[in-house]
C-alpha positions in Angstrom: 233.6 168.9 66.0 235.3 166.7 63.5 235.6 163.8 66.1 231.9 164.2 67.0 230.9 164.1 63.3 233.1 161.1 62.8 231.6 159.2 65.7 228.0 160.0 64.5 228.8 158.9 60.9 230.4 155.6 62.1 227.5 154.9 64.3 225.1 155.5 61.4 227.1 153.2 59.1 227.0 150.4 61.7 223.3 150.9 62.2 222.7 150.6 58.5 224.6 147.4 58.5 222.6 145.9 61.4 219.4 147.0 59.7 220.3 145.3 56.5 220.9 142.0 58.4 217.7 142.3 60.4 215.7 142.9 57.2 217.1 139.7 55.6 217.2 137.1 58.4 218.6 133.6 57.5 215.8 131.0 57.4 216.6 128.3 60.0 216.0 124.6 59.7 213.8 123.1 62.4 213.8 119.5 63.6 211.3 117.2 65.2 212.0 113.7 66.4 210.0 110.6 66.9 210.8 108.0 69.5 213.6 109.9 71.2 214.5 107.0 73.4 216.0 105.4 70.3 218.0 108.6 69.4 221.6 108.7 70.6 223.9 111.6 70.0 227.7 111.5 69.9 229.2 114.9 70.6 232.2 114.5 68.3 236.0 113.9 68.1 237.8 110.9 69.5 236.9 111.9 73.1 233.2 112.7 72.6 230.3 111.7 74.8 227.2 109.7 74.1 223.9 111.3 75.0 220.5 109.5 74.7 217.2 111.1 74.0 218.5 114.7 74.0 217.0 116.5 71.0 219.0 119.7 71.6 222.3 117.8 71.4 221.0 115.9 68.4 220.1 119.1 66.5 223.5 120.6 67.3 225.2 117.4 66.0 223.2 117.6 62.8 223.9 121.3 62.1 227.4 122.0 63.6 229.3 121.3 60.4 231.3 118.7 62.3 230.6 115.3 60.7 232.2 113.4 63.6 229.4 114.5 65.9 226.4 112.5 64.9 223.0 111.2 65.7 222.3 107.4 65.6 218.8 106.5 64.6 217.7 103.4 66.4 220.7 102.8 68.8 219.4 99.8 70.8 220.2 97.2 68.2 221.7 97.0 64.7 218.4 95.7 63.2 215.7 98.3 63.5 212.1 97.1 63.7 210.5 100.5 63.0 211.4 103.8 61.3 212.9 106.1 63.9 214.4 109.5 63.1 213.6 113.1 62.5 211.8 115.5 60.2 213.6 118.6 59.1 211.7 121.7 57.8 212.9 124.8 56.2 210.3 127.1 54.7 208.3 125.2 52.2 210.7 122.2 52.2 210.5 119.2 54.4 212.4 115.9 54.7 212.1 112.9 57.0 215.2 110.8 57.7 214.8 107.5 59.5 216.3 104.1 60.3 215.8 101.2 57.8 213.7 98.1 58.6 213.7 94.6 57.1 210.5 95.6 55.3 212.3 98.6 53.7 215.1 96.2 52.4 212.5 94.6 50.2 212.1 97.9 48.3 215.8 98.6 47.6 217.9 95.5 48.1 218.3 94.9 44.3 219.4 98.5 43.9 221.8 98.3 46.8 223.3 95.0 45.6 223.7 96.3 42.0 225.6 99.3 43.3 227.7 97.2 45.6 228.8 94.9 42.7 229.5 97.8 40.5 231.8 99.3 43.1 233.5 95.9 44.0 233.6 94.1 40.7 235.6 91.0 41.9 232.5 89.9 43.6 230.3 90.3 40.5 231.5 87.0 38.9 231.0 85.2 42.2 227.5 86.5 42.5 226.6 85.7 38.9 227.7 82.1 39.5 225.2 81.6 42.3 222.1 79.6 41.8 218.8 81.5 41.9 218.1 79.9 45.3 221.4 81.1 46.7 220.9 84.6 45.4 217.6 84.7 47.1 219.1 83.3 50.3 221.9 85.7 50.4 219.6 88.6 49.7 217.6 87.6 52.7 220.8 88.2 54.8 220.8 91.9 54.0 218.6 93.1 56.8 220.9 91.3 59.3 224.0 93.1 58.1 223.4 95.8 60.7 223.3 98.7 58.3 219.8 100.1 59.0 220.7 102.1 62.1 222.6 105.0 60.5 224.7 107.6 62.2 223.9 111.0 60.7 226.8 113.4 61.0 225.2 116.3 59.1 222.0 117.4 57.5 221.2 120.3 55.2 218.9 121.6 52.5 220.1 123.3 49.4 218.3 126.3 48.0 215.9 124.1 46.0 215.0 121.8 48.8 217.5 119.1 47.9 219.0 117.1 50.8 222.5 116.2 51.8 223.4 113.8 54.5 226.8 113.0 56.1 226.8 109.4 57.1 229.4 108.4 59.7 230.7 104.8 59.5 233.7 102.6 58.9 236.4 103.0 56.3 236.5 99.2 55.9 233.5 96.9 56.6 235.3 93.8 55.4 235.6 92.2 58.8 231.9 92.9 59.5 230.9 91.3 56.2 233.2 88.4 57.0 231.5 87.8 60.3 228.0 87.9 58.8 229.0 85.4 56.0 230.8 83.1 58.4 227.6 83.0 60.5 225.5 82.1 57.5 228.0 79.4 56.4 227.8 77.8 59.8 224.0 78.0 59.8 223.8 76.4 56.4 226.1 73.6 57.5 224.3 73.0 60.8 221.1 72.5 58.8 222.6 69.6 56.8 225.6 68.2 58.7 223.4 65.4 60.2 223.6 63.7 56.7 227.4 63.6 56.8 229.7 61.2 58.6 231.9 64.0 59.6 230.7 67.0 61.7 233.3 69.5 60.7 232.6 72.0 58.0 234.0 70.9 54.6 236.2 73.1 52.6 235.1 74.7 49.3 237.1 72.2 47.3 235.6 69.3 49.3 232.0 70.5 48.6 232.8 71.0 44.9 234.0 67.4 44.7 231.1 66.1 46.8 228.3 67.6 44.7 228.9 65.4 41.5 229.4 62.3 43.7 226.1 62.8 45.5 224.4 63.7 42.2 225.6 60.4 40.7 224.2 58.4 43.7 220.9 60.3 43.5 220.6 59.7 39.8 221.2 55.9 40.3 218.6 55.7 43.2 216.1 57.8 41.2 216.6 55.5 38.2 215.9 52.4 40.3 212.8 53.9 41.9 211.5 54.8 38.4 212.0 51.2 37.2 210.3 49.7 40.2 207.4 52.2 40.0 207.0 51.3 36.3 206.8 47.6 37.3 204.2 48.4 39.9 202.2 50.4 37.4 202.3 47.5 34.9 201.0 44.8 37.4 197.3 45.8 37.3 197.4 45.1 33.5 199.0 41.7 34.1 196.5 40.8 36.7 193.7 41.8 34.3 195.2 39.5 31.6 195.5 36.6 34.0 191.9 37.2 35.2 190.7 37.2 31.6 192.5 33.9 31.1 190.7 32.4 34.1 187.3 33.5 32.6 188.2 32.0 29.3 189.2 28.7 31.0 185.9 28.7 32.9 184.0 29.0 29.6 186.1 26.2 28.0 185.5 24.0 31.0 181.8 24.6 30.8 181.7 23.7 27.1 183.8 20.5 27.7 181.5 19.5 30.6 178.4 20.0 28.4 180.0 17.8 25.7 180.9 15.2 28.2 177.4 15.1 29.6 176.0 14.5 26.1 178.1 11.4 25.5 176.6 8.2 26.9 178.7 6.5 29.4 179.2 3.2 27.5 182.3 1.1 26.9 182.3 2.3 23.3 182.5 6.0 24.5 185.0 5.4 27.2 188.1 6.8 25.3 186.3 9.9 24.2 184.9 10.5 27.6 188.3 10.0 29.3 189.8 12.5 26.9 187.2 15.1 27.8 187.7 14.4 31.5 191.5 14.9 31.2 191.0 18.2 29.3 188.6 19.4 32.0 191.1 18.4 34.8 194.0 20.1 33.1 192.1 23.4 32.6 190.8 23.2 36.2 194.4 22.8 37.4 195.6 25.7 35.3 192.8 27.9 36.6 193.0 26.9 40.3 196.8 26.6 40.6 198.9 28.4 38.0 196.7 31.4 37.1 195.4 31.9 40.7 199.0 31.7 42.1 200.1 34.0 39.4 197.4 36.6 40.2 198.2 36.3 44.0 201.9 36.7 43.3 201.3 39.8 41.1 199.0 41.2 43.8 201.6 40.7 46.5 204.3 42.2 44.3 202.2 45.3 43.6 201.0 45.8 47.2 204.0 44.7 49.2 207.3 43.7 47.6 207.9 46.5 45.1 206.5 49.2 47.5 208.9 48.0 50.2 211.8 48.2 47.8 210.8 51.7 46.7 210.5 52.7 50.3 214.0 51.4 51.1 215.4 53.4 48.1 213.6 56.5 49.3 215.1 56.1 52.8 218.5 55.8 51.2 217.9 58.8 49.1 216.7 60.8 52.1 220.0 60.1 53.9 221.9 61.9 51.1 222.2 65.7 51.3 220.0 67.7 49.0 221.8 69.0 45.9 220.2 72.4 46.3 221.5 72.8 49.9 225.0 71.5 48.8 224.9 74.1 46.0 224.0 76.9 48.4 226.8 75.8 50.8 229.2 75.8 47.9 228.0 79.3 46.7 228.3 80.9 50.2 231.8 79.3 50.7 232.7 80.8 47.3 231.7 84.2 48.5 233.6 83.7 51.7 236.7 82.6 49.8 236.4 85.7 47.5 236.1 88.0 50.5 239.1 86.4 52.2 241.2 86.9 49.0 240.1 90.5 48.4 243.0 92.6 49.5 241.4 96.1 49.2 239.2 97.9 51.6 235.4 97.5 51.4 233.7 100.8 52.2 230.0 100.8 52.6 228.0 103.2 54.7 225.0 102.5 56.8 221.6 103.3 55.2 219.0 105.9 56.0 215.5 106.2 54.6 214.8 109.7 53.3 211.4 110.9 52.3 211.3 114.4 50.7 209.5 116.1 47.9 206.9 113.2 47.6 209.7 110.7 46.9 211.4 108.0 49.0 215.2 107.5 48.8 217.6 105.2 50.5 220.7 107.1 51.4 224.0 105.1 51.2 227.4 105.3 49.6 230.4 103.2 48.9 232.8 106.1 48.6 234.2 107.4 51.9 236.7 109.9 53.2 238.7 109.4 56.4 237.2 111.2 59.3 240.4 111.4 61.3 238.8 110.2 64.5 237.4 107.1 66.0 234.6 106.7 68.6 235.6 107.1 72.2 233.9 103.8 73.3 235.5 101.3 70.9 238.3 103.2 69.2 237.1 101.8 65.8 233.8 103.3 64.8 233.4 106.6 63.0 236.6 106.3 61.0 234.9 107.3 57.7 232.4 109.9 56.4 230.1 109.1 53.5 228.3 111.9 51.7 224.9 111.3 50.1 222.7 113.8 48.2 219.4 113.7 46.5 219.6 113.8 42.7 220.2 117.4 41.4 221.5 118.6 44.8 223.2 122.0 44.5 225.9 122.5 47.0 225.5 125.8 48.8 228.2 128.5 48.8 229.7 129.5 52.1 227.7 132.2 53.9 229.3 134.2 56.7 227.8 134.1 60.1 225.7 137.2 61.0 228.3 138.4 63.5 231.0 138.1 60.8 228.7 140.0 58.4 228.1 142.7 61.0 231.9 143.1 61.5 232.5 143.3 57.8 229.7 145.9 57.3 230.9 147.8 60.3 234.5 147.9 59.0 233.2 148.9 55.6 231.2 151.7 57.1 234.2 152.9 59.0 236.4 152.8 56.0 233.8 154.7 53.9 233.3 157.2 56.7 237.0 157.8 57.1 237.3 158.5 53.4 234.4 161.1 53.6 236.0 162.7 56.6 239.3 163.0 54.8 237.5 164.8 52.0 235.7 167.1 54.5 238.9 167.8 56.4 240.7 168.3 53.2 
């Protein structure tokens, strides 16, 4: 009788435990994906497998508490052209997590750069020394860094709808940055090397020496062009003055000719008439030879000689490299030099776009922890985990699995029953 009673009480205790769990079920997070052909799942560890387009595998990777298993958003290239990802929903809360496009970079590049420089201060002075044109040029490189196709190793909501992502990446992206900068250095040099006698890329010190030399030559040529142009601009006034002199001479010749005509041609007037004739001849010569030649010469100078000289100087000027491009080359070489001299690791996660609670965030981090694994395909990737959370995120406390709770409740029921039975038997 005691054993039967004991069995019934234990069963009742376990039933109460199960009933308590059933009446308070855990609310699950559901996931939906867009463009599943661009979704690739890694099953985790150093010997994991890659699975494309499998949403079941993707959901498991996002929720299995194993950050090394992850979902790559836009796997075909490192530079997404559209926002591919998933929408997670839990009760009243929803969040969409996607890849990052070049258009997205326009929205947050300044924020990302500021955070990067705050985390790696040796590069801040280099950046601040850049010209505005170089800063704009380098910023335009950001979309090509290959950071917009994030690997998401974990997703979860907090109790208030806040979002936490685990981003899987590299412990040190220095070599990746070095490759990108080297490519940009070469592109910049290729665009201007035709203006140099040598075809090999100059060193930073050579460019720093070259800039003032080229600037001196440009200043000298510009000064000469300015003088010649001033001379060209002055010629119309000189031509006008000479033309006015011709008009004055014509008037004087007319007056002298009138006076000559009024003097009778007699032996007594011969000397006076000869004087007037000589004056008229001299003025006519001045008009037809000196002033006319002068006007012709000024016209040729204005229309041909000086413009040809200016053209030659402009051709010479065009053969010199542009100072702005030389400055950009110097700036990028300075960045490359700083990166080569930097001895520490440079941790930077890939970036995900997160839209939740009516706000858009760009999820990234410069603080990583070692994952303890590397990807099975290249033995390099996935060496680091970066954690990102929305502002005010409240980490959830550990909640036992239902089966564990059931076991605990069952044991508790058994213990309580045993105590009651002891009292009864007593």
